[in-house]
C-alpha atoms as one frame of an Amber mdcrd trajectory, in Angstrom:
protein
  -0.043   0.155  -0.035   2.960   2.341   0.599   4.325   1.937  -2.883   0.966
   2.782  -4.314   0.845   6.032  -2.494   4.566   6.692  -3.357   3.815   6.229
  -6.944   0.823   8.350  -6.886   2.816  11.251  -5.300   5.827  10.798  -7.861
   3.053  10.906 -10.533   1.734  14.168  -9.208   4.925  15.883  -8.530   7.102
  14.573 -11.310   4.511  14.122 -14.189   5.495  10.282 -14.302   3.144   7.950
 -16.130   1.669   4.873 -14.370   3.535   2.536 -16.974   6.858   3.618 -15.679
   8.651   1.485 -13.091  10.246   2.304  -9.830  13.695   2.524 -11.515  12.550
   4.933 -14.106  11.187   6.995 -11.317  14.500   7.075  -9.354  16.129   8.290
 -12.785  13.763  11.096 -12.950  14.324  12.115  -9.235  18.126  11.893  -9.418
  18.151  14.613 -12.672  17.929  17.717 -10.521  20.781  16.433  -8.227  23.007
  16.062 -11.251  22.151  19.456 -12.604  22.966  21.207  -8.870  26.354  19.563
  -9.442  26.842  21.263 -12.889  25.977  24.628 -11.422  28.587  24.352  -8.829
  31.109  23.849 -11.504  30.572  27.414 -12.927  33.818  29.460 -12.779  33.436
  31.947  -9.851  32.674  35.518 -10.669  30.859  38.391  -9.168  27.500  37.418
 -10.374  27.713  33.759  -9.547  29.499  34.416  -6.128  27.384  37.077  -4.497
  24.119  35.036  -4.516  25.808  31.634  -3.784  27.563  33.261  -0.615  24.340
  35.105   0.394  22.243  31.768   0.026  24.634  29.667   1.850  24.827  32.431
   4.724  20.906  32.573   4.945  21.000  28.722   5.712  22.987  29.644   8.790
  20.898  32.682   9.723  23.746  35.162   8.907  22.250  37.515   6.764  21.205
  41.214   7.583  19.245  43.060   4.897  18.455  46.959   4.862  20.180  50.073
   6.098  19.143  49.791   9.609  19.983  46.175  10.243  23.142  46.360   8.444
  24.521  49.505  10.255  23.575  47.708  13.537  25.525  44.652  12.404  28.692
  46.620  11.441  28.743  48.858  14.350  28.669  45.947  16.843  31.570  44.447
  14.825  29.861  41.103  13.928  29.800  41.764  10.193  32.266  39.842   8.155
  31.430  41.197   4.352  29.138  43.736   3.084  27.404  44.052  -0.116  26.384
  47.543  -1.236  24.625  48.525  -4.485  26.187  51.061  -6.556  22.682  52.632
  -8.086  21.662  53.392  -4.300  19.108  56.253  -4.491  20.386  58.162  -1.561
  23.949  59.106  -1.683  24.152  59.485   2.182  23.501  55.749   2.319  26.475
  55.236   0.500  28.873  57.432   2.114  27.404  55.860   5.708  28.166  52.428
   4.947  31.333  52.986   3.486  32.722  54.916   6.346  31.204  52.308   8.882
  32.931  49.351   6.719  36.132  51.458   6.706  36.037  52.056  10.609  35.295
  48.379  11.447  37.562  46.816   8.695  34.809  44.972   7.016  34.904  43.866
   3.377  32.878  45.984   1.029  31.787  44.504  -2.311  30.106  46.834  -4.648
  27.062  45.384  -6.390  25.839  46.971  -9.695  21.930  46.618  -9.008  19.705
  47.046  -5.908  16.942  45.061  -7.385  19.264  42.177  -8.001  20.750  42.356
  -4.580  17.195  42.160  -3.186  16.389  38.842  -5.264  19.868  37.342  -3.942
  18.995  38.283  -0.269  15.619  36.703  -0.634  13.392  39.737  -0.604  11.097
  38.628  -3.211   8.256  36.101  -3.945   8.925  33.048  -6.210   6.849  31.808
  -8.725   6.023  28.010  -9.671   9.414  27.851 -11.629  11.297  29.635  -8.745
  11.613  32.792 -10.734  11.816  35.948  -8.676   8.690  37.926  -8.793   7.783
  41.315  -6.941  11.337  41.772  -6.003  12.044  44.543  -3.111  15.027  46.550
  -3.751  17.760  46.756  -1.123  20.871  48.791  -0.976  22.843  46.938   1.556
  23.101  43.212   2.758  25.666  41.936   5.228  27.086  38.672   6.117  27.448
  37.889   9.700  27.952  33.878   9.483  29.188  32.395   6.125  28.280  28.954
   7.343  30.666  26.736   5.440  33.735  27.729   3.002  32.907  27.356  -0.770
  34.990  28.095  -3.548  32.811  31.169  -4.369  33.493  32.522  -0.868  37.169
  32.062  -1.351  37.207  34.075  -4.623  35.349  36.834  -3.128  37.756  37.005
  -0.238  40.770  36.640  -2.364  39.308  39.380  -4.826  38.240  41.901  -2.210
  40.988  41.194   0.392  42.673  44.841  -0.204  39.740  46.422   1.081  40.147
  44.942   4.626  43.207  47.260   5.497
């Protein structure tokens, strides 16, 4: 009886026909895992590294979003890396965050778009295909806990190590 429910669930979720065997179902379930491995093989760059690092940090509750939260985290000394949008509406925000990061020796990474930064930080709704919808713009995102070391994090640290001085 358990196998019947399992097959019905897999048909509903994965669109599998009733003629398929359990071996075919396992192949269909394993495909997303293989594509995930292929995604991680991409070469680190700013557009790949920032969302990956933010995603890993959010699993460990180490992401602060917005000016108020980020300024508090930087001022307390718990911030490890700061992402700041270049197209911020208010120039005073840019100067404030840059000054706080310089004062507390926090790595500062400039990101081109605040709407992209909001999507990477999770300030959006996702549709059925996991495409971000209704993205809320944010000018600042701070990482307080990386979680685990990844090649993307190592690339960011290497690329922006001179801003720490």
